C-alpha positions as CSV (number, residue, x, y, z in Angstrom):
1,M,50.9,11.3,-0.8
2,G,49.4,12.9,-3.9
3,L,46.0,14.5,-4.2
4,I,43.1,12.2,-4.6
5,P,41.3,12.6,-7.9
6,M,37.8,14.1,-7.6
7,R,36.0,11.1,-9.0
8,T,37.9,8.8,-6.7
9,L,37.0,11.0,-3.7
10,E,33.3,10.9,-4.7
11,I,33.4,7.1,-4.8
12,L,35.1,6.9,-1.4
13,L,32.6,9.2,0.2
14,G,29.8,7.2,-1.3
15,V,31.2,4.0,0.1
16,M,31.7,5.7,3.5
17,A,28.1,6.9,3.5
18,A,26.9,3.4,2.6
19,C,28.9,2.0,5.5
20,V,27.3,4.5,7.9
21,M,23.8,3.6,6.7
22,A,24.6,-0.1,7.0
23,A,25.8,0.4,10.6
24,G,22.4,1.7,11.5
25,A,22.8,5.4,11.6
26,D,19.5,7.1,12.2
27,P,18.1,9.9,10.1
28,A,17.5,13.3,11.8
29,G,14.8,13.2,14.4
30,L,14.7,9.4,14.9
31,V,15.5,8.8,18.5
32,R,14.8,5.1,18.8
33,H,13.7,2.3,16.6
34,E,12.8,-1.1,18.2
35,F,10.7,-4.2,17.9
36,I,8.0,-4.6,20.6
37,F,8.7,-8.3,20.6
38,E,11.3,-10.6,18.9
39,T,9.3,-13.8,19.2
40,A,5.6,-14.4,19.7
41,P,3.0,-17.3,19.9
42,F,1.5,-16.2,16.6
43,P,3.0,-16.3,13.1
44,E,1.4,-13.1,11.8
45,C,0.4,-9.7,13.2
46,H,-1.1,-6.4,12.0
47,A,-2.9,-3.2,12.8
48,S,-1.2,-1.9,15.9
49,T,-2.3,0.9,18.2
50,I,-0.5,2.8,21.0
51,A,-1.5,4.9,23.9
52,E,0.1,6.5,26.9
53,S,-1.7,5.1,30.0
54,S,-1.5,6.1,33.6
55,G,1.1,3.3,33.9
56,G,3.1,4.0,30.8
57,L,3.0,3.1,27.1
58,V,0.6,0.3,26.0
59,A,0.5,-1.2,22.5
60,A,-1.9,-3.6,21.0
61,W,-2.5,-5.4,17.6
62,F,-4.2,-8.4,16.2
63,G,-2.3,-11.6,15.8
64,G,-2.9,-15.2,14.8
65,T,-2.4,-17.7,12.0
66,R,-3.3,-15.1,9.3
67,E,-5.6,-12.1,9.0
68,G,-9.2,-13.2,8.9
69,R,-8.6,-16.6,10.5
70,A,-10.7,-17.6,13.5
71,D,-7.7,-17.8,15.8
72,V,-6.8,-14.1,15.4
73,G,-7.1,-12.3,18.7
74,I,-6.0,-9.0,20.2
75,W,-2.6,-9.0,21.8
76,L,-1.0,-6.4,24.0
77,A,2.3,-5.3,25.5
78,R,3.2,-2.7,28.1
79,H,6.4,-0.7,28.3
80,L,7.8,-1.1,31.8
81,Q,11.3,-0.1,33.1
82,G,12.6,0.6,29.7
83,R,11.4,-2.5,27.9
84,W,8.3,-4.1,26.5
85,T,6.6,-6.9,28.3
86,P,6.0,-10.2,26.4
87,P,2.8,-10.1,24.3
88,V,-0.4,-11.4,26.0
89,E,-3.7,-12.1,24.4
90,V,-6.4,-9.9,26.0
91,A,-9.4,-10.5,23.7
92,H,-10.6,-13.1,21.3
93,G,-13.6,-13.7,19.1
94,V,-15.4,-16.5,20.9
95,Q,-19.1,-15.8,20.7
96,Y,-22.3,-17.6,21.4
97,A,-24.1,-18.6,18.2
98,K,-27.7,-17.2,18.2
99,A,-29.4,-20.4,16.9
100,D,-28.5,-23.1,19.4
101,G,-26.2,-21.4,22.0
102,T,-23.0,-23.2,20.9
103,L,-19.7,-21.4,20.9
104,V,-18.1,-20.1,17.7
105,R,-15.0,-18.2,17.2
106,H,-14.6,-15.3,14.8
107,P,-11.4,-13.3,14.0
108,C,-10.6,-10.0,15.7
109,W,-9.6,-6.9,13.9
110,N,-8.2,-3.3,14.2
111,P,-7.8,-2.5,17.9
112,A,-7.7,1.2,19.0
113,L,-6.5,2.3,22.4
114,Y,-7.5,5.5,24.2
115,Q,-6.6,6.7,27.7
116,V,-9.4,8.7,29.2
117,S,-8.0,11.6,31.3
118,G,-8.5,10.6,34.9
119,G,-10.4,7.5,33.8
120,P,-9.9,4.1,32.3
121,L,-7.8,3.0,29.4
122,L,-10.2,2.0,26.6
123,L,-9.6,-0.8,24.1
124,F,-11.9,-0.8,21.1
125,Y,-11.7,-3.6,18.6
126,K,-13.8,-5.5,16.0
127,V,-15.1,-9.1,15.9
128,G,-16.6,-10.8,12.9
129,P,-16.1,-12.9,9.8
130,S,-14.9,-10.0,7.7
131,P,-14.8,-6.2,7.6
132,R,-18.2,-6.2,5.8
133,E,-19.8,-8.1,8.7
134,W,-17.9,-7.2,11.9
135,W,-19.2,-5.4,15.0
136,G,-17.6,-3.2,17.6
137,M,-16.4,-4.3,21.0
138,I,-15.0,-2.4,24.0
139,M,-13.0,-3.3,27.1
140,R,-11.7,-1.1,30.0
141,S,-8.6,-1.2,32.2
142,T,-8.2,0.8,35.4
143,D,-4.5,-0.3,35.9
144,G,-2.8,0.8,32.8
145,G,-3.6,-2.3,30.7
146,Q,-2.5,-4.9,33.3
147,S,-6.0,-6.3,33.7
148,W,-9.2,-5.8,31.7
149,S,-13.0,-5.8,32.1
150,E,-15.2,-8.3,30.3
151,P,-15.7,-7.3,26.7
152,I,-19.0,-5.6,25.8
153,R,-20.5,-5.4,22.4
154,L,-21.2,-1.9,21.1
155,P,-24.8,-1.0,19.9
156,E,-25.9,-2.2,16.5
157,G,-24.4,-0.1,13.8
158,I,-21.6,1.3,16.0
159,S,-18.1,0.1,15.3
160,G,-16.2,2.6,17.5
161,P,-12.9,3.9,16.0
162,V,-12.5,1.7,13.0
163,K,-8.7,1.8,13.0
164,N,-7.3,5.0,14.4
165,K,-7.5,6.5,17.9
166,P,-10.4,8.8,18.8
167,V,-10.0,12.4,19.8
168,R,-11.5,14.4,22.7
169,L,-13.8,17.4,22.1
170,D,-15.2,19.1,25.2
171,G,-15.7,15.8,27.1
172,V,-16.9,13.9,24.0
173,L,-14.9,11.2,22.3
174,L,-15.1,11.6,18.5
175,C,-14.3,8.5,16.5
176,G,-13.4,8.2,12.9
177,S,-15.2,5.2,11.5
178,S,-16.2,3.6,8.2
179,T,-18.1,0.6,6.7
180,E,-17.4,-1.7,3.9
181,D,-20.7,-3.5,3.3
182,Q,-22.1,-1.0,0.7
183,G,-18.8,0.3,-0.7
184,W,-16.2,2.1,1.3
185,R,-18.0,4.8,3.3
186,V,-16.8,7.1,6.0
187,H,-18.9,8.2,9.0
188,F,-18.2,9.5,12.5
189,E,-19.3,8.3,15.9
190,S,-19.3,10.0,19.3
191,T,-19.8,9.1,22.9
192,A,-20.0,11.4,25.9
193,D,-19.9,8.7,28.6
194,G,-16.9,6.6,27.8
195,G,-18.5,4.2,25.2
196,R,-21.8,3.4,26.9
197,T,-24.1,5.4,24.6
198,W,-23.4,6.6,21.1
199,Q,-24.4,9.0,18.3
200,R,-23.5,8.5,14.7
201,T,-23.4,10.7,11.6
202,D,-24.6,9.7,8.2
203,A,-22.1,8.5,5.7
204,V,-20.0,11.3,4.3
205,N,-19.4,9.8,0.9
206,D,-21.3,7.4,-1.4
207,G,-18.6,4.7,-1.5
208,R,-18.1,4.9,-5.2
209,T,-16.9,8.3,-6.4
210,I,-14.3,8.2,-3.6
211,A,-14.1,4.8,-1.8
212,A,-12.7,5.8,1.6
213,I,-12.2,4.3,5.0
214,Q,-10.2,4.6,8.3
215,P,-10.2,8.4,9.2
216,S,-7.7,10.1,11.4
217,I,-8.9,13.5,12.9
218,L,-6.7,16.6,13.2
219,F,-7.4,19.9,15.0
220,H,-7.2,23.3,13.3
221,P,-7.6,27.0,14.5
222,G,-11.2,28.2,15.0
223,G,-12.4,24.8,16.0
224,R,-12.2,23.3,12.6
225,L,-11.4,19.6,12.2
226,Q,-9.8,17.8,9.3
227,A,-10.1,14.1,8.6
228,L,-7.6,12.2,6.5
229,G,-7.6,8.6,5.4
230,R,-7.2,5.7,3.0
231,S,-8.9,5.4,-0.4
232,R,-9.1,3.1,-3.4
233,Q,-8.4,6.0,-5.7
234,G,-4.6,6.0,-5.3
235,K,-4.5,9.1,-3.0
236,L,-5.3,10.1,0.5
237,W,-8.7,11.7,1.0
238,E,-9.6,14.6,3.3
239,S,-12.8,16.2,4.7
240,W,-13.4,19.2,7.0
241,S,-15.8,20.0,9.8
242,A,-16.6,23.4,11.3
243,D,-19.2,22.2,13.9
244,Q,-17.3,19.8,16.1
245,G,-17.7,16.8,13.8
246,R,-21.5,16.9,13.4
247,T,-21.3,17.6,9.7
248,W,-18.4,17.2,7.2
249,S,-17.5,18.5,3.8
250,A,-17.6,16.3,0.7
251,L,-14.6,14.1,0.5
252,A,-11.7,15.3,-1.8
253,L,-8.5,13.7,-2.8
254,T,-5.2,15.2,-1.7
255,E,-2.0,15.1,-3.8
256,L,-0.4,12.5,-1.4
257,P,-0.3,9.0,-2.8
258,N,-2.0,6.0,-1.1
259,P,-1.5,2.4,-2.2
260,N,-4.8,1.3,-0.6
261,S,-3.1,1.1,2.8
262,G,-3.9,2.4,6.3
263,T,-2.5,5.7,7.6
264,D,-2.6,7.7,10.8
265,A,-2.1,11.3,11.8
266,A,-2.1,13.4,14.9
267,T,-2.0,17.1,15.9
268,L,1.0,18.0,18.0
269,R,0.8,20.3,21.0
270,D,2.6,23.1,19.1
271,G,-0.2,23.0,16.5
272,R,1.7,21.1,13.7
273,H,0.3,17.9,12.3
274,V,2.2,14.7,11.7
275,L,1.1,12.1,9.1
276,V,2.5,8.5,8.8
277,Y,1.7,6.7,5.5
278,N,3.2,4.8,2.6
279,H,4.3,7.5,0.1
280,T,3.9,5.3,-3.0
281,A,1.4,4.4,-5.6
282,R,1.7,0.7,-5.0
283,G,3.0,-1.7,-2.4
284,R,3.5,-1.0,1.3
285,S,7.1,0.3,1.3
286,P,8.4,2.9,2.0
287,L,6.8,4.0,5.2
288,N,7.0,7.8,5.6
289,V,6.5,10.6,8.1
290,A,5.3,14.0,6.9
291,V,4.6,17.2,8.8
292,S,2.3,20.1,8.1
293,S,1.3,23.4,9.7
294,D,-2.0,23.7,7.9
295,G,-3.0,20.2,6.9
296,K,-2.7,21.1,3.2
297,E,1.0,21.6,2.4
298,W,3.0,18.6,3.7
299,K,6.7,18.4,4.2
300,A,8.8,15.3,4.0
301,A,10.3,14.4,7.4
302,L,11.8,10.9,7.3
303,A,11.3,7.4,5.9
304,L,10.9,4.8,8.7
305,E,11.4,1.9,6.3
306,T,12.6,1.8,2.7
307,E,13.6,-1.8,2.0
308,P,11.3,-4.2,0.1
309,G,8.5,-5.7,2.2
310,E,5.3,-4.7,4.0
311,Y,5.6,-1.8,6.5
312,S,2.1,-0.6,7.1
313,Y,-0.9,0.4,9.2
314,P,0.8,2.9,11.5
315,A,-0.5,4.4,14.7
316,V,0.9,7.7,15.9
317,I,0.6,9.7,19.2
318,Q,2.6,12.4,21.0
319,T,3.5,11.4,24.6
320,G,3.9,13.6,27.7
321,D,7.7,13.9,27.1
322,G,6.9,15.6,23.8
323,M,8.2,12.7,21.7
324,V,6.2,11.3,18.7
325,R,5.6,7.6,19.0
326,V,4.8,5.4,16.0
327,T,4.0,1.7,15.9
328,Y,3.5,-0.2,12.7
329,T,3.4,-3.6,11.0
330,W,6.8,-5.0,10.1
331,K,6.4,-7.6,7.3
332,R,3.4,-9.0,9.2
333,Q,5.9,-10.7,11.5
334,R,6.4,-8.1,14.2
335,I,5.3,-4.7,15.5
336,R,7.9,-2.0,15.4
337,H,8.0,1.1,17.6
338,A,9.7,4.4,16.6
339,V,10.4,7.4,18.8
340,I,10.7,10.7,16.9
341,D,11.9,14.1,18.1
342,A,9.7,16.3,15.9
343,D,11.9,19.4,16.6
344,R,14.9,17.7,14.9
345,L,13.2,16.6,11.7
346,D,14.8,17.7,8.4
347,L,11.7,19.0,6.6
348,R,11.5,19.4,2.8
349,R,8.5,20.4,0.8
350,I,6.5,17.7,-1.0
351,A,5.8,19.3,-4.4
352,G,3.3,17.8,-6.8
353,G,3.0,14.7,-4.7
354,Q,6.7,13.9,-5.2
355,W,8.7,12.9,-2.1
356,P,12.1,14.7,-2.1
357,S,15.3,13.0,-1.4
358,L,16.3,13.0,2.2
359,P,19.7,12.5,3.9
């Protein structure tokens, strides 16, 4: 058999690589990729959240006919014995009308789960006709999400974590929040008693120069905090605090693109930071994971989705086994769960906002 010409060899290798990708080979660091459910009682779903409870992983999202419809409720699944339980609706937007006491139903929005150390699993969510008019709600579970308390409405002007999980600071839960009734404006809320009483900062931005919502909060040396989130200006925004979240610097745009879509981020136990977002100027694909040691220079890690469609609104945590867990919207039809080994990621510098090619 003669030698294979170089060009023919390149073509064959390309075909082989394509076949491997088609067979579902995972990029470096991606341990598992799965749907939380295959079928569900609702046609659309969005805005997932994930927490590690005393009984294992719990995920929640909103689902119904379509975002903003009155039948949209909060649905939940638990990860037991290696598999996810079927989705169950744990909250809805049925409320008493103030005028005559009749019942009305509003859509639910943006759940956020948080496991209190040695305490209950908290479920924050929003109820209302639209993001401009919604209000915050809270429920509690003492058995890892199997059963829930009656929902309680948060105080006037308090939304709780507007999309992403809160963080704990010396016994205080700090929540990144935002409003959309007077432009997109970011503020922060805190509770020292598990959501019974609250404090709130003023808005950090004017809602016009940088229209920003949905903060995630990261931890840095010296007690500094960094907030990152979604904007209407085509890029992620950031802000910094040196006093435990009581005051924040003016919002500034980063070099990372944002197509007006939700993001999430978390600080890992080794001090690095992981960010999940759509690295594109428009649309909601691809969905990417980036890693940083300082919150400023980000390195490309992997793309969770690259095909056409909507892959959006991620939630990210690190669990007790050290794995990074991400849930996100898959085409508004399902919620997908990714398990990532952060020590195996193939990192490449994002230069000038450009995502490098990854294997």
